[in-house]
C-alpha positions as CSV (number, residue, x, y, z in Angstrom):
1,M,2.6,26.2,4.4
2,K,-1.0,26.8,3.3
3,K,-2.6,24.1,0.9
4,D,-2.4,25.8,-2.1
5,Q,1.5,25.9,-1.6
6,C,1.8,22.0,-1.1
7,A,1.7,19.4,-3.7
8,L,2.4,21.4,-6.6
9,T,2.9,18.3,-9.0
10,P,0.9,15.1,-8.0
11,P,2.9,13.3,-5.0
12,M,4.5,10.0,-5.6
13,G,5.2,7.2,-3.4
14,W,4.4,3.6,-1.8
15,N,1.4,2.8,0.9
16,S,1.5,-0.2,2.4
17,W,-2.3,-1.4,1.7
18,D,-1.9,-3.3,-1.6
19,C,0.5,-5.9,-0.4
20,Y,0.0,-5.8,3.4
21,G,-3.7,-4.6,4.2
22,N,-3.7,-3.6,8.2
23,A,-1.2,-5.6,8.8
24,V,2.1,-3.8,7.8
25,N,4.5,-3.6,10.7
26,E,8.1,-1.3,10.9
27,E,10.3,-3.7,9.3
28,Q,8.1,-3.9,6.2
29,L,7.8,0.2,6.3
30,L,11.2,0.6,6.2
31,G,12.4,-2.3,4.2
32,N,10.1,-0.6,1.5
33,A,12.1,2.7,2.6
34,Q,15.4,1.5,1.7
35,Y,14.4,0.4,-1.5
36,M,12.8,3.4,-2.7
37,A,15.7,5.6,-1.4
38,E,17.9,3.1,-3.0
39,H,16.0,2.4,-6.5
40,L,13.4,5.3,-6.7
41,R,14.1,8.6,-5.2
42,E,16.3,9.9,-8.1
43,Y,13.1,9.3,-10.1
44,G,11.2,11.5,-8.0
45,W,9.3,9.1,-5.9
46,E,9.2,10.4,-2.0
47,Y,6.1,9.3,0.1
48,V,6.5,6.1,2.7
49,V,2.6,5.6,3.6
50,C,1.9,3.6,6.4
51,D,-2.2,2.4,5.8
52,I,-4.6,1.5,8.0
53,Q,-5.1,0.3,11.9
54,W,-1.6,0.9,12.6
55,S,-3.0,1.1,16.4
56,E,-4.3,-2.7,16.2
57,P,-2.0,-4.9,18.2
58,N,-3.4,-7.9,16.4
59,A,-4.1,-6.6,13.0
60,G,-3.7,-9.5,10.4
61,K,-2.9,-12.4,13.4
62,E,-7.0,-13.4,13.4
63,S,-8.0,-12.3,9.7
64,P,-6.8,-10.5,6.5
65,Y,-9.8,-8.6,7.0
66,Y,-10.7,-5.8,9.5
67,V,-11.4,-7.2,13.3
68,P,-15.0,-5.8,14.2
69,Y,-14.3,-4.0,17.5
70,A,-10.7,-4.4,17.3
71,W,-9.1,-2.9,20.9
72,L,-6.9,0.1,19.3
73,T,-3.8,1.9,21.3
74,L,-5.0,4.9,22.5
75,D,-3.2,7.6,24.5
76,E,-4.9,9.3,27.5
77,Y,-6.4,12.3,25.1
78,G,-8.4,9.0,22.9
79,R,-5.6,9.8,19.9
80,Q,-4.3,6.2,18.2
81,M,-1.4,5.4,18.7
82,P,1.3,2.8,17.1
83,A,0.7,-0.5,18.3
84,P,4.6,-1.3,19.7
85,E,3.6,-5.0,19.3
86,R,4.2,-4.2,15.5
87,F,6.2,-1.0,15.9
88,P,8.5,-1.6,18.5
89,S,10.1,1.7,18.2
90,A,6.6,2.8,19.3
91,A,7.1,2.1,22.7
92,K,7.0,4.4,25.8
93,G,4.7,6.7,24.0
94,N,7.3,7.8,20.8
95,G,5.0,6.9,18.7
96,F,6.2,7.3,14.6
97,T,8.7,9.3,15.5
98,E,11.8,7.5,15.3
99,I,10.2,5.3,11.9
100,A,9.8,9.1,10.5
101,K,13.1,10.2,11.4
102,K,14.9,6.8,9.6
103,I,13.0,7.7,6.7
104,H,13.7,11.6,6.5
105,D,17.4,10.4,6.9
106,L,16.9,8.5,3.5
107,G,16.1,11.8,2.2
108,L,12.3,10.6,1.8
109,K,8.7,11.8,3.2
110,F,6.8,9.5,5.9
111,G,2.7,9.4,5.5
112,I,0.0,7.6,7.7
113,H,-3.8,6.6,7.2
114,I,-6.7,7.6,9.6
115,M,-10.2,7.0,9.5
116,R,-12.3,10.1,10.1
117,G,-13.7,10.9,13.2
118,V,-12.9,9.6,17.1
119,P,-12.0,6.3,18.1
120,R,-15.1,4.3,20.0
121,L,-12.8,3.2,22.7
122,A,-12.2,6.8,23.4
123,V,-15.8,7.3,23.6
124,H,-17.1,4.6,25.2
125,K,-13.9,5.5,28.0
126,H,-15.3,9.2,28.1
127,L,-11.6,10.1,27.3
128,P,-10.7,13.5,27.6
129,V,-10.3,15.9,24.6
130,K,-7.1,17.4,25.2
131,G,-6.8,21.7,25.6
132,T,-10.6,21.2,26.7
133,N,-13.4,20.6,29.6
134,T,-15.0,18.1,27.6
135,T,-14.4,14.3,26.8
136,C,-14.5,12.3,23.6
137,D,-18.2,10.7,24.1
138,K,-19.2,14.7,23.8
139,I,-18.2,15.0,20.5
140,A,-19.2,11.7,18.6
141,Q,-21.9,11.5,16.1
142,D,-22.6,8.1,16.8
143,N,-25.4,7.7,13.8
144,S,-22.2,8.6,11.6
145,V,-20.0,5.6,11.1
146,S,-18.2,3.5,8.4
147,R,-20.1,0.7,6.8
148,W,-16.9,-1.3,6.1
149,N,-14.5,-0.4,9.4
150,T,-15.9,-0.5,12.9
151,D,-13.0,2.0,14.5
152,M,-14.8,5.2,14.7
153,Y,-17.4,7.3,15.4
154,G,-17.6,10.8,13.4
155,V,-17.3,13.8,15.0
156,D,-19.8,16.5,14.5
157,W,-18.5,19.6,14.1
158,T,-21.3,21.5,16.2
159,K,-20.3,20.1,19.4
160,E,-17.8,22.2,21.6
161,G,-14.2,20.4,21.2
162,A,-14.6,18.9,17.9
163,Q,-12.3,21.1,16.5
164,A,-10.0,20.8,19.3
165,Y,-10.1,17.7,18.8
166,Y,-8.6,17.4,15.3
167,D,-6.2,20.0,16.2
168,S,-4.9,17.7,19.2
169,I,-4.1,14.8,16.7
170,F,-2.4,17.0,14.1
171,E,-0.3,18.5,17.1
172,L,0.7,14.8,17.6
173,Y,1.0,13.7,13.8
174,A,3.5,17.0,13.4
175,S,5.5,16.2,16.7
176,W,5.9,12.6,14.9
177,G,7.7,14.4,11.2
178,V,4.4,13.1,9.5
179,D,4.3,14.7,5.9
180,F,1.4,13.0,4.5
181,V,-2.2,12.1,5.5
182,K,-4.4,9.3,4.1
183,V,-7.8,10.2,5.5
184,D,-10.7,7.5,5.0
185,D,-14.2,6.9,5.2
186,I,-14.5,11.0,4.4
187,C,-14.3,11.6,0.4
188,N,-17.3,9.4,-0.4
189,T,-19.4,8.3,2.8
190,N,-20.9,5.6,1.1
191,A,-22.8,4.1,4.3
192,Y,-25.3,7.1,3.3
193,P,-25.9,6.9,-0.5
194,T,-28.2,9.3,-0.5
195,N,-25.4,11.7,1.0
196,P,-22.2,10.8,0.1
197,Y,-20.5,13.7,1.0
198,S,-22.1,13.5,4.5
199,A,-18.6,14.3,6.1
200,E,-18.0,18.0,4.5
201,K,-17.7,19.5,7.6
202,E,-15.0,17.2,8.9
203,I,-13.2,18.0,6.2
204,E,-13.1,21.7,6.7
205,M,-12.2,20.7,10.4
206,I,-9.3,18.8,8.9
207,R,-8.0,21.5,7.2
208,H,-7.9,23.9,9.6
209,A,-6.3,21.4,12.1
210,I,-3.4,21.0,9.3
211,D,-2.9,24.9,8.9
212,R,-2.5,25.3,12.5
213,C,-0.5,22.3,13.1
214,G,2.8,24.2,12.3
215,R,4.3,21.3,9.6
216,D,3.3,21.1,6.0
217,M,1.4,17.9,5.2
218,V,0.1,16.4,2.2
219,L,-4.0,15.7,2.6
220,S,-5.3,13.0,0.9
221,L,-9.1,11.7,0.9
222,S,-10.7,8.5,0.3
223,P,-12.5,6.6,-0.6
224,G,-14.6,7.7,-3.7
225,P,-15.9,8.2,-6.2
226,A,-15.6,11.4,-5.3
227,V,-18.5,13.6,-6.1
228,I,-17.9,15.9,-9.0
229,E,-20.4,18.5,-7.8
230,K,-18.3,19.2,-4.8
231,A,-15.5,20.0,-6.5
232,W,-15.3,23.5,-5.5
233,H,-14.8,22.1,-1.9
234,L,-12.4,19.6,-2.5
235,R,-10.4,21.9,-4.1
236,Q,-10.6,24.2,-1.0
237,N,-9.3,21.7,1.1
238,A,-7.4,18.7,-0.1
239,N,-4.6,18.0,-2.3
240,M,-5.7,14.8,-3.7
241,W,-9.3,13.0,-3.2
242,R,-9.9,9.5,-4.5
243,I,-12.3,9.3,-7.9
244,T,-12.7,5.6,-7.5
245,D,-13.4,3.4,-4.9
246,D,-10.7,0.6,-4.1
247,F,-9.0,0.2,-7.2
248,W,-7.4,-3.4,-8.0
249,D,-5.5,-5.7,-10.7
250,D,-8.6,-6.0,-12.9
251,W,-9.3,-4.8,-16.4
252,E,-12.9,-3.8,-16.3
253,L,-11.7,-1.6,-13.3
254,L,-9.2,0.0,-15.7
255,L,-11.5,0.4,-18.3
256,A,-14.1,2.5,-15.9
257,M,-10.9,4.7,-15.3
258,F,-10.9,6.3,-18.7
259,E,-14.6,7.5,-18.0
260,R,-13.6,9.2,-14.7
261,C,-10.8,10.6,-15.9
262,E,-12.7,12.5,-18.6
263,V,-15.1,13.9,-15.8
264,W,-11.9,15.1,-13.4
265,E,-9.7,16.2,-15.8
266,R,-10.5,19.9,-15.8
267,Q,-9.7,19.8,-11.9
268,V,-6.1,19.2,-12.5
269,S,-3.9,21.9,-11.1
270,P,-0.9,22.3,-8.9
271,G,-1.9,21.6,-5.7
272,C,-5.3,19.8,-6.5
273,W,-5.1,16.4,-7.7
274,P,-8.0,14.0,-8.6
275,D,-6.5,10.5,-7.6
276,C,-6.9,7.1,-9.9
277,D,-5.7,5.4,-6.6
278,M,-2.9,2.9,-5.6
279,L,-1.2,1.1,-8.7
280,P,-1.5,-2.9,-8.0
281,I,1.5,-3.8,-9.7
282,G,4.4,-6.1,-8.7
283,S,3.8,-8.7,-5.5
284,L,0.3,-8.1,-3.9
285,R,-1.7,-9.1,-1.1
286,L,0.9,-10.7,1.2
287,N,-1.3,-10.4,4.6
288,Y,-3.0,-13.2,3.1
289,K,-0.4,-15.7,2.8
290,E,-0.1,-17.4,5.9
291,F,-3.9,-17.7,6.0
292,E,-3.4,-19.6,2.7
293,E,-0.7,-21.8,4.0
294,A,-2.9,-21.8,7.3
295,H,-6.2,-23.5,5.2
296,G,-4.5,-25.1,2.5
297,R,-6.4,-22.7,-0.2
298,E,-5.7,-19.9,-2.5
299,Y,-7.5,-16.9,-1.5
300,H,-5.9,-14.3,-3.5
301,R,-3.0,-14.1,-6.5
302,N,0.1,-12.8,-5.0
303,W,1.2,-11.3,-8.1
304,T,-0.4,-8.1,-10.4
305,G,-3.2,-10.1,-12.8
306,F,-3.2,-6.7,-15.2
307,T,-0.8,-8.2,-18.2
308,P,2.2,-6.3,-19.4
309,A,0.0,-4.2,-21.7
310,E,-2.4,-3.5,-19.2
311,Q,0.1,-2.2,-16.5
312,I,1.6,0.1,-19.6
313,T,-1.8,1.1,-20.2
314,M,-2.6,2.1,-16.2
315,M,0.6,4.3,-16.1
316,S,0.0,5.7,-19.4
317,L,-3.2,7.2,-18.2
318,W,-2.5,8.0,-14.6
319,C,0.4,9.6,-15.7
320,I,-0.8,11.6,-18.8
321,F,-4.0,12.8,-16.4
322,R,-1.2,13.4,-13.7
323,S,-3.0,11.2,-11.0
324,P,-0.7,10.6,-7.6
325,L,1.2,8.1,-8.7
326,I,1.4,5.5,-5.4
327,M,3.0,1.9,-5.5
328,G,1.0,-0.3,-4.0
329,G,3.2,-3.8,-4.2
330,E,6.1,-4.8,-2.0
331,M,8.7,-3.0,-3.9
332,R,11.5,-5.2,-2.4
333,N,10.0,-8.0,-4.7
334,N,9.9,-6.1,-7.7
335,D,10.9,-8.0,-10.9
336,E,12.9,-5.7,-13.9
337,F,9.6,-5.2,-15.6
338,T,7.7,-3.6,-12.7
339,L,10.9,-1.6,-11.9
340,S,10.6,-0.4,-15.3
341,L,7.2,1.0,-15.0
342,L,8.1,3.4,-12.5
343,T,11.4,4.3,-13.6
344,N,10.8,5.5,-17.5
345,R,12.2,9.1,-17.1
346,D,10.3,10.7,-20.1
347,I,7.0,9.4,-19.0
348,L,7.8,10.6,-15.2
349,Q,8.4,13.8,-17.3
350,M,5.2,14.1,-18.7
351,H,3.4,13.1,-15.2
352,R,5.5,16.2,-13.5
353,Q,5.3,18.8,-16.6
354,G,2.2,18.0,-18.4
355,E,-0.8,21.0,-18.5
356,N,-4.1,20.8,-20.0
357,A,-4.3,16.8,-20.3
358,H,-7.1,15.8,-22.0
359,Q,-9.5,13.1,-23.6
360,V,-9.3,13.7,-27.2
361,R,-11.7,10.7,-28.4
362,R,-12.8,7.1,-26.7
363,T,-14.9,4.7,-28.4
364,E,-15.6,1.2,-27.4
365,Q,-12.4,0.7,-29.3
366,S,-9.5,3.1,-28.5
367,C,-9.5,6.4,-26.5
368,V,-6.7,9.2,-27.1
369,W,-5.3,11.8,-24.8
370,K,-3.3,14.6,-25.1
371,S,-1.1,16.9,-23.0
372,H,1.4,20.0,-23.8
373,D,5.1,20.0,-21.4
374,S,4.9,23.2,-19.6
375,A,8.7,23.1,-19.7
376,D,9.6,22.6,-23.2
377,G,6.5,23.4,-24.9
378,S,6.1,19.4,-26.8
379,T,3.2,17.5,-27.0
380,Y,2.4,14.2,-25.9
381,V,-0.2,11.6,-27.4
382,A,-1.2,8.6,-25.8
383,L,-3.2,6.1,-27.4
384,F,-4.9,3.5,-25.9
385,N,-6.3,0.1,-27.2
386,L,-9.8,-0.9,-25.2
387,A,-10.7,-4.0,-26.9
388,D,-9.9,-7.6,-26.0
389,T,-8.5,-8.3,-29.7
390,E,-5.2,-6.6,-31.5
391,V,-6.5,-2.9,-32.8
392,E,-4.7,-0.7,-34.9
393,V,-5.3,3.3,-33.4
394,A,-4.7,6.5,-34.8
395,A,-4.8,9.9,-34.1
396,S,-5.1,12.7,-36.9
397,W,-3.5,15.7,-36.6
398,D,-7.1,17.4,-36.9
399,E,-8.3,15.9,-34.1
400,L,-5.0,16.4,-32.1
401,E,-5.3,20.2,-33.2
402,L,-1.9,19.7,-34.7
403,S,-0.3,21.1,-38.1
404,G,3.0,20.7,-40.1
405,E,5.6,17.8,-39.1
406,Y,7.1,16.7,-35.7
407,I,10.1,14.6,-34.2
408,A,8.3,12.0,-32.6
409,K,9.6,9.8,-29.9
410,D,7.6,6.6,-28.3
411,L,8.3,6.8,-24.8
412,W,7.7,3.4,-23.5
413,K,10.2,1.8,-26.5
414,Q,12.5,4.4,-26.2
415,E,12.6,5.0,-29.7
416,E,13.2,7.7,-31.7
417,L,10.8,7.7,-35.0
418,G,12.0,10.7,-36.7
419,P,9.8,13.3,-39.0
420,V,5.8,12.8,-38.6
421,S,2.8,14.2,-40.2
422,G,-0.9,13.9,-40.2
423,E,-1.2,10.9,-38.0
424,L,0.0,9.0,-35.3
425,L,-0.8,5.1,-36.3
426,H,-0.2,2.0,-34.0
427,T,-1.1,-1.7,-34.0
428,L,-1.5,-2.1,-30.5
429,P,-1.9,-5.3,-28.5
430,P,-5.3,-6.1,-26.4
431,H,-5.7,-3.5,-23.5
432,G,-2.6,-1.9,-24.5
433,A,-1.1,1.3,-25.5
434,A,1.5,3.7,-26.8
435,V,2.6,7.3,-25.8
436,Y,4.3,9.9,-27.7
437,R,6.3,12.8,-27.3
438,L,5.8,15.3,-30.4
439,E,8.5,18.2,-31.0
């Protein structure tokens, strides 16, 4: 399946990074898949994504961060393999085959994270590129490296064997049953501030490799902020791309997302999803726990720092804008409120069926967004309080380009409000939001 036939609605799933960093293991991966199948699948959640450094045997043991120049598990062609120390079913060259099968048997889809490029270890060992007469050192671009992870060299697209290397790794992922690939250090190569889109040719090679591999795969590009001037190229090659650097549970980061969504609102369409990043809600940063205990100090809080009102604001913006929804917390620790954010059918209908979403107005105090339901023609309106105090937020019919009377429903409170006309008005808590459907 080609790119324009994949991810026709924004992908919804879970990613291991926010809760386990680079240290996730097989039990944690499958445990979250089981939770999704039991509690979230019926609401449209389907992707289970294993994030970075799954080929690193000791990830998470020495430090909750990346270990410089880590020893990665590779096959004879310089392709990363899951470390059996963390993924026992990967022993004897099985890769992620058994994990993917178990996830598929739950009615879900399986995804992995990779860094762009070829492993340094494969380069230094001069390992062969499958199907060619060249070696990994001959295709490496040693001046194209990540500023925050030492695992890879970029691939020089001008070299013989460069495309063959990418073809070989996606051939491998297809054989495992991978449905989603998040490629990192590629959307914005921020080690090069004067050329943040320096990996443009690697994006194209990856696109070609997916198209040739024989399996449908969603292509997600990280990190951001994506370059708006390259929207045309992103749309040609990827299904989702990050419009921000790593997003965490901090109000200032959430506040900044309103401007990012305004910049990217016109690029949202089936198969093309500007990505606000994962939802850092619920139980987070669990890979720090053993280090906190060992050193007798607290490094990071292990529950989201967002207030309930801020979590509703985040979900409201992500859903009306139609960002992919990728849960970041350890789902087995979800409380009732966290689960309620992920299972509001009306909000998720707006996310799946909304169209022409756009910002109506934004000031320092408030923001208003609007979209239409592509299935039933109803209108969605989201009111946001951006202030640190309680604020009354209003949206008039004139600015919403509406007329007449509507039956309104408050989608978070699940309350029918009856006929409304002239304006929507709501007193919102600090950093809070309300979403309405007008019929």
